KEKE-3310 file (N, C-alpha, C; in steps of 0.2 Angstrom, whole numbers, plus 5000, padded with zeros to 4 digits):
npx = (5074:5082:5092:5100:5104:5112:5122:5127:5133:5143:5150:5156:5163:5155:5142:5134:5127:5113:5103:5096:5081:5073:5057:5045:5030:5020:5023:5033:5050:5061:5075:5085:5098:5111:5113:5123:5128:5129:5138:5152:5162:5174:5185:5192:5189:5190:5186:5181:5192:5196:5209:5209:5199:5205:5216:5209:5204:5216:5220:5210:5213:5226:5224:5213:5200:5185:5183:5196:5202:5194:5197:5211:5210:5203:5189:5171:5165:5157:5161:5174:5170:5159:5166:5175:5165:5160:5149:5151:5155:5164:5178:5187:5202:5212:5208:5210:5224:5228:5223:5232:5244:5243:5242:5255:5262:5257:5262:5276:5276:5273:5283:5294)
npy = (5758:5758:5767:5760:5750:5757:5762:5750:5745:5754:5753:5739:5734:5736:5732:5718:5707:5697:5682:5684:5687:5682:5682:5691:5688:5696:5696:5705:5709:5704:5707:5708:5713:5712:5720:5733:5728:5715:5700:5697:5687:5680:5673:5684:5693:5700:5699:5714:5719:5724:5730:5735:5744:5753:5757:5764:5774:5780:5786:5795:5803:5808:5814:5822:5824:5815:5815:5817:5805:5796:5801:5797:5784:5781:5780:5782:5795:5790:5776:5774:5779:5770:5758:5762:5764:5752:5747:5741:5725:5717:5719:5721:5712:5719:5732:5732:5731:5743:5752:5748:5752:5766:5770:5766:5775:5787:5786:5787:5800:5807:5804:5811)
npz = (4513:4502:4504:4514:4506:4496:4505:4509:4497:4495:4506:4510:4521:4532:4531:4525:4512:4516:4517:4503:4495:4505:4513:4523:4533:4528:4515:4512:4508:4520:4530:4521:4522:4533:4548:4556:4568:4566:4568:4558:4552:4543:4531:4526:4536:4553:4570:4579:4591:4608:4607:4594:4595:4605:4597:4587:4595:4599:4587:4585:4596:4592:4579:4581:4576:4571:4558:4553:4556:4549:4536:4536:4536:4525:4525:4528:4538:4549:4551:4559:4571:4574:4575:4586:4596:4598:4590:4579:4574:4567:4555:4540:4537:4530:4534:4547:4547:4541:4551:4561:4555:4554:4567:4571:4563:4569:4582:4579:4574:4586:4594:4588)
capx = (5078:5087:5098:5104:5107:5117:5127:5130:5137:5148:5154:5155:5166:5151:5135:5134:5120:5110:5097:5093:5075:5069:5051:5041:5024:5016:5026:5038:5057:5064:5082:5090:5104:5113:5114:5130:5129:5129:5145:5153:5169:5176:5192:5194:5186:5192:5182:5184:5194:5198:5215:5207:5195:5210:5220:5205:5204:5223:5220:5206:5216:5231:5222:5209:5193:5183:5184:5203:5203:5191:5201:5217:5209:5199:5182:5166:5165:5154:5164:5178:5166:5156:5171:5177:5160:5157:5143:5153:5158:5170:5181:5192:5209:5215:5207:5214:5231:5228:5223:5238:5249:5241:5244:5262:5265:5256:5267:5282:5276:5272:5290:5298)
capy = (5752:5760:5771:5755:5746:5761:5762:5743:5744:5758:5751:5732:5732:5737:5728:5713:5703:5691:5678:5687:5684:5680:5686:5691:5685:5700:5696:5710:5707:5706:5704:5707:5715:5712:5727:5734:5724:5708:5698:5695:5685:5675:5672:5691:5698:5699:5702:5720:5718:5730:5733:5739:5750:5757:5760:5770:5780:5784:5790:5801:5808:5811:5817:5827:5823:5809:5816:5816:5798:5793:5802:5794:5777:5780:5778:5787:5798:5786:5770:5774:5780:5764:5754:5764:5764:5745:5746:5737:5719:5715:5723:5717:5711:5725:5738:5731:5732:5750:5755:5747:5756:5773:5771:5766:5782:5793:5785:5790:5807:5810:5804:5816)
capz = (4512:4496:4507:4517:4500:4493:4510:4509:4491:4496:4512:4511:4527:4537:4530:4519:4510:4520:4514:4497:4493:4511:4514:4529:4533:4524:4508:4511:4509:4527:4532:4515:4523:4540:4551:4558:4574:4565:4568:4551:4552:4538:4529:4525:4541:4560:4575:4582:4598:4612:4605:4588:4598:4608:4591:4584:4600:4599:4581:4587:4600:4589:4573:4583:4574:4568:4550:4551:4557:4543:4530:4536:4535:4519:4527:4529:4545:4555:4552:4564:4577:4576:4578:4593:4601:4599:4586:4573:4577:4563:4550:4536:4539:4527:4538:4554:4545:4540:4558:4565:4552:4555:4574:4571:4561:4573:4587:4577:4574:4592:4597:4584)
cpx = (5083:5093:5103:5108:5113:5123:5131:5135:5143:5153:5153:5158:5161:5144:5136:5127:5119:5105:5094:5086:5070:5063:5048:5034:5019:5019:5031:5045:5059:5071:5086:5097:5105:5114:5121:5132:5131:5137:5147:5161:5170:5183:5196:5192:5189:5187:5186:5186:5195:5204:5213:5204:5200:5214:5216:5205:5211:5223:5216:5209:5222:5229:5216:5201:5191:5184:5191:5204:5200:5195:5208:5216:5205:5192:5178:5167:5163:5157:5169:5175:5162:5160:5173:5171:5157:5151:5145:5157:5163:5172:5185:5199:5213:5214:5210:5222:5232:5228:5229:5244:5249:5243:5251:5265:5263:5261:5274:5282:5276:5279:5295:5298)
cpy = (5754:5763:5765:5751:5750:5761:5756:5743:5748:5756:5743:5730:5733:5733:5723:5710:5698:5688:5682:5684:5682:5685:5685:5688:5689:5700:5701:5707:5709:5703:5704:5709:5714:5719:5727:5730:5717:5705:5695:5693:5679:5675:5679:5696:5695:5702:5709:5719:5725:5733:5737:5745:5755:5761:5766:5776:5784:5788:5796:5806:5812:5816:5823:5827:5817:5809:5815:5809:5794:5794:5798:5786:5775:5778:5783:5789:5793:5779:5769:5775:5774:5759:5755:5763:5756:5743:5741:5731:5716:5720:5718:5717:5717:5731:5738:5733:5740:5754:5754:5751:5763:5774:5771:5773:5787:5792:5788:5797:5811:5810:5809:5823)
cpz = (4506:4499:4511:4511:4497:4498:4510:4503:4492:4501:4514:4518:4533:4536:4524:4518:4515:4516:4509:4496:4499:4511:4520:4528:4528:4516:4506:4512:4516:4527:4526:4516:4531:4542:4554:4563:4572:4565:4561:4551:4547:4536:4528:4531:4548:4564:4578:4589:4602:4610:4599:4590:4601:4602:4588:4589:4600:4593:4582:4591:4597:4583:4575:4582:4571:4560:4548:4551:4551:4537:4530:4534:4528:4520:4527:4536:4550:4556:4558:4571:4579:4578:4585:4598:4602:4595:4580:4576:4573:4558:4546:4539:4536:4531:4545:4553:4544:4547:4561:4562:4554:4563:4575:4569:4565:4579:4585:4577:4581:4596:4594:4587)
residu = (MET:MET:ARG:ILE:ARG:GLU:PHE:ALA:ASP:ALA:HIS:PRO:GLU:VAL:ILE:ARG:PRO:ARG:HIS:PRO:GLY:SER:GLN:GLY:ALA:ALA:GLY:GLU:HIS:SER:GLY:ASP:TRP:ASP:ASP:ILE:ASP:ALA:PRO:ILE:CYS:GLY:ASN:ASP:ARG:VAL:GLU:VAL:THR:ALA:THR:ILE:ARG:GLN:ASP:ILE:GLY:ILE:LEU:HIS:GLU:VAL:LEU:GLY:THR:TRP:GLY:ALA:VAL:SER:ALA:ALA:LEU:GLY:LEU:THR:ARG:ASN:VAL:PRO:GLN:ASP:ILE:TYR:ARG:GLY:HIS:GLN:LYS:SER:ILE:THR:VAL:ASP:LEU:ARG:GLN:ARG:ILE:ALA:GLU:GLU:VAL:ARG:LEU:SER:ASP:ILE:SER:LEU:ALA:ALA)
# end
């Protein structure tokens, strides 16, 4: 559970708190954190669309590795893969804009 909390603190775009203090039948805390598949759409979040997945795929094609995509977007290695493979249901508006900008820049570099 601690690893999930540490990851969630470092990557709020992936995991967010859910019902703090909720307890299961055995008195254990259950569901303190939403998992990556949970849809999280609010004012600062957008649903991951096919277009966003396509953009991540373009970046992977252009940059060559998931590590390079992650570095370009300022994320950990697994986040772009999760977006591309459909394991992540929402992202921040800022991340969507960063993805679009990186794709635009990569298109310019390909045309040059």
